[in-house]
N, C-alpha and C positions, 0 to 999 in steps of 0.2 A: 088358301080356297076354300077352307072347310071339307076337306073331302076326308072322311076317317081312310086312314094309311095302315096297312100290316106289314113290316119288314120282314123280307125273307131272305135266309141265308143260300147265296149262289150257289156255293160247294155241294150244298145236301140238296139241291133239285135234283130228283130223277132224271135220268138221261136214258134213251134207248142206245144199246151197244149199234145200231145199224144206222141210224141218222146221220146223213151225209149234207143234209139241206138244212139251214140256218139262216132265217129271214125273220126280220121283226113281225110279221103278223102270225108267221107259224110261233114263235115263240108267247106270242099274246095268248092264241088259242089254246098253246100246251100249259101255260101257267093258268089259264083261266079254267080248266079241266080240271089242272092237280088240285087248283086250292078247293074248286066244287067236289073231291073226292077225298079234300083232308089228307094231301099227300106231301103238303107242305111244311118246313120246320120255318118257324117266326123266332126273331130273335128282338131281346128287347133293347133299345139303344138308351144309353145312360145319359143322365140328368146334363146340365153343365157344370152342377155344383160338384156329382160324384166325377167326371171326368177330369174340373182341375183338381180335386184330391188326390185320384189316380194318376196324375202327372208329380204329383207334388210326391207321392207315396214312391213311386217308381225310379224317381229324380233322387231319392234319397238311397234308395237300393242301388243305384249306379255309382253315389258317391262312396257307398261301402264295399264293393267291389275295387273301384280304384286305390281308397284306403286299404284294401288288401293286398292287393298289387306293389303298392309303394313301399308298402311295410317288408312284403319280399324280398324287393331290390335294395332296401338299407340293410336286411339282414346278409344277403349273398354278397354283397360287395364287402363287409365286417367279415365275412368268411373268408373270403380269397384273400384278405390281409393278415388272416390269421388271428381274428379280433373273435373268441369264443365267449360267451357267459358261462361260466361251471357251476353258478348260484342259481335254484329254483329248476324246474323242472318246465313252466310252462314262458311261452313267449308273449311281450306286448304287453306285460303287469308292470306296475309302476316302478318296481325294483329293476327289469329290464328297460322299460324308457328312459331310466336314471342310468344305467349303465351304457344303454346306446348314446346319450350326450356327450359321456365323460370319453367318450373315445376320439381319439387323435391317432390320423392317420400320416406315416410319417412322409408319403410323397405330398407333392402339394396339390397338385392337379386331382389326384382321388381324393384328396380332403377337401378340395372345395367344391366337388362333385357329391360328396357326400354331405357338404354342408345345403347345397342346393336341396338333394332331395328331402332332407329331414324340412326344411323350410317348406315345400311342397307337401311332405306329411304332414305340417301342424297347419296348414290352410286347409287342409281335407277334415281336418278335427274339428277346425272351427266351424267348417261350414254345417257338418254334422251335427254337431252340438246345435249350431243356429235351427238346423230343421227341425230338430227333436223338440227346442222348445216352440217353435210355431207349431208343429202338431199336437203337443201339450195343449195350445190355447185354442186349438180348431174342436177337439175332442171335448172341449168344456162349453162351447156353444151349440145353439140348434144349427143345424138338424141332427148333428151326428150324437149329443149328450147323452139321448137313453139309449139308442144302440148302442154305443159302446159300451156304457156300464152294464147293461144286459149281457153282451160279450166276455166283456171282465169276470166275470161269475165262473167263467170256466176254467180250470186250472192249465195254467201255459199260454192263457193268451191276457196279453200286456192293452197299453192303448193305442201301441204302434201295429201289434199285430191287429187288433181289432178295426182300428182305421184303414188297414191295408183289406182286411176282407169284405168291408164296406165300402171301399173303393173299387174292389176287382167283381162283386158279386151284386152288389145293389141291393134293390130288395129281393128280400127271401120268399116274398109271399109267390114271385113268379115260377117258382118252383112248384110244382104239385105234387110233389112226394118227394120224400130223403131220396129215395132212390134214383129220382131224377136229378138232386143237385149233386150223388159221389159220381153220378155219370158225367155231369158237366165239369169235375173237377178231374175226370181222367182216374179216380181211384177204385174203379170196377175191374174185376180180374176179366181178362181178353180168354175169349171160348169159343171152341170152333169142335162143334158137337153134329151128330147125325146118327138117326137111327138108336142105337144100340151103344156105338160110342160117344162117349164126351171126355173132351180134352179142354182144359182150363190151364191158362198162362200167365204169364206177369200183367200187371195194371196196364191198362189201355193207353196210360199218361196224354190222352187225348181232350182237349178243354184248356182251364185256364192255369197255365204252370204256374203264377205267382200266388195264386189262393193254395193251390196244391201244396207247396211247398211251406207254407204258413203254417197250413194245417199239419203236416209232416213235423216240422218242429215243434208245433206245440203235443203235439203227440207222445213224445220224449218222456214229457212231464208226468204221463199217468203208470210209468212203472215201478213209481212210489208209491207207498201207501196214502191210503185218503187222508185228508186232514185239511182244515179251513186255516189258511194263511191269514196274515195282518192283511196283506191286499185286497183280499176276498171278503175278510168280515169286513174291510171298509166299505166296499162298493154293496153287499148285499141289503144295507136298509136303504139304499135308493132304487131297488127294481123291484118288480113284483113278485109275491111270495112262489108263484109257481115257477118262475124262471129261476130264483134261487133252489127250489127243490130240482127241479131239473138238471143244473149245473153240479147238485151234488151226488145224484145218481148216475150222471156220467162220470164223476170219482170213483164212485164203488164197482159200478159194472166196467169199466175200459181198465182198471186196475185189475181184475179177478181175469179178463179178458187177455191182458196180456201175460202174466203170470201163466195162465194156460197155454196159451199159442207156444211160450218157449219151454213149458215143461213138456212139451210134445216134441220137442226139438227142432221147432222153427229158428230160423236165426233172428236176433233182436230188431234186425231190420226190417224184414218180412213181419214178424210181428205189430211192430211200430206203424206201419203201412196199413196194416186190417185195423189196428185201432185208429188211424186218422180218418179211413173211411166210416166205422161208427161216430166218431167224432162228429164229423160232419151231419150224423143222422142227427143227434143229439141238439148240434147248434139250431138246425132246421128247424127242429120241435119246439126251441125254445124262441126263436125269433118271429115264429109263425104263430105262437101261444097254442100249441095243441094240449089238449088234455092229458093230463099224467093218467098213466094208466093204474099206477100201485098206488092205492090212495097211504099205504103205509111208510111207504118213500117223502110222501109230503110231507106227512106228519111229524118225520124223524128230522126231517131238513129243517 
C-alpha cells in the first residue's frame, strides 16, 4: 500500500499495572501516545535471504546435536556390553571410530541394534558434510562473501561461525553502539542498584542465544598469544586494511584481558564471557567501519 511501517516488539510495550480494560481503540490510542513519546522498541525483520540462511545454519546445528546424541547411544551400548577403548583419551577420533566399527556384540539382537545405530550415525555425518559444503559455496557468493571475509579476520571465527553470526544478527548497522549489540546478545551483567548500593550479577542471557553461543566459543581462542594464522593470512588481502587492523588489535587486547582476569582469580569461564562481550564490540566496530582510535595499532597491523 506504500505506507511506511515500524515493527514493534509486543513484549516490550509498556503496560500500566492497573489497566483492566483492553479494546482495539484503547490499544490504538496507547500505541500512538507511546510512539510519539519514543517509548516503543522497534525490531528489524530479517530479509528473505537472511531468514533462509538462518534456517540452513540452524538445521546444521540441529543435526550436530542429533549426531552427538547418536554417538552417546552407541558408546553407552558398547559400554553396557563391556567394550571399552583403552587406547587414546578422546572419543570419536579416527582411531575411536575405527575401533567402534570393529566391535562385535555376542547377542544377535543387540548386534543388530548397534548396526542400525551406526547406520543412523553415518547418515547424520553425510548430511552434515553436505551442509558444510553447501554453506562454503554460499559464503563464496554475494551478498555474503565480503561480510564473511571481514568476520574471518578475527581469531576464532571460521566460515561457519561467520555465516551463523550474519544469519542471526543481519546488518550490524542497525545497532547504534557496541553496548547495544552486547545487550542484544545478553552478554552484559545484570544489575540491581539503588542509592549507594550496587549489586551486579551474572549476564542477562537475554536476546539471541545462537549468536551468543558462537561468540563465547570464539572467545576461547583468545587465551593464546596473538599470532596471524595461515587462515587469517589468506583472508587479509581481501579485506580493507582498517578491518584487518581491528582484528589484530582485538587479538592483542583480548589476550591481555583474558590473562588479567584469570590472574585476578576469575574462573576461566567467567573470563571467557567477558572476552566474548568485548569481542562483540570489536566485531561491531569492524562491520560498521568505525575509525581506529590508535593509529599505532593500525600501522603495526
